[in-house]
N, C-alpha and C positions, 0 to 999 in steps of 0.2 A: 446047563443050569447056572443061574445067577449065584455069585458069591457075595451076598450082602453082608457087610460088616456093621453098618449102622442104618437104621430105618427111621426116618423122620415122618411124623404123621401130623399134617395140618388139619386140625379138627374144626368142624362146623356143625350145623344142625343135622343135615341129612347126607351130605357128600363130603368125603375126606380125600385129601391129596396125599399120596404116599411117595416118598423120595428115598431110594436106597442107594448107598454108596459102598464101594469095596474098600479094602484097607488102604489103597492108594488115593482114595478120595474121588475116584471116577464114578460118575452116575451110572448105575446099572439097572435102576428101576425108576420109572415115573408112571404113576397110575392114579386114576381117579376111581374111587370106589364108594358105594353107598354104605350107610351105617349098618344096614341089615347084613351085608356081605363081609364087612370088615373082620369080624372075629374069626370066621371060617377061613378067610384068605391068610391072615396072619398066623393062624394055628398051623397051616400047611407049609409055612416057610421054615427053613432051617433056623436054628437058634441064632438070634441077632440081638444087638443092643437097640432098644427102641427109645425114641424121644418124641414127646408130644409138644406141639406149640399151638397157641391160639392167637390170632390177630384180632385185637380189640379195636373196633372203630369208635372213635370218640365223637 
């Protein structure tokens, strides 16, 4: 099982990129997921700190 300490979520309209790291900062999760499946996927993860980011294109 992954030991995710921090979960970053790159938000977009329909598809999100998830990036999870452990306490040492090593990537343990890289996943592309649709908006519809995001809540269910995150709800089934052990407790983690989550961070959202949005890339605005000018």
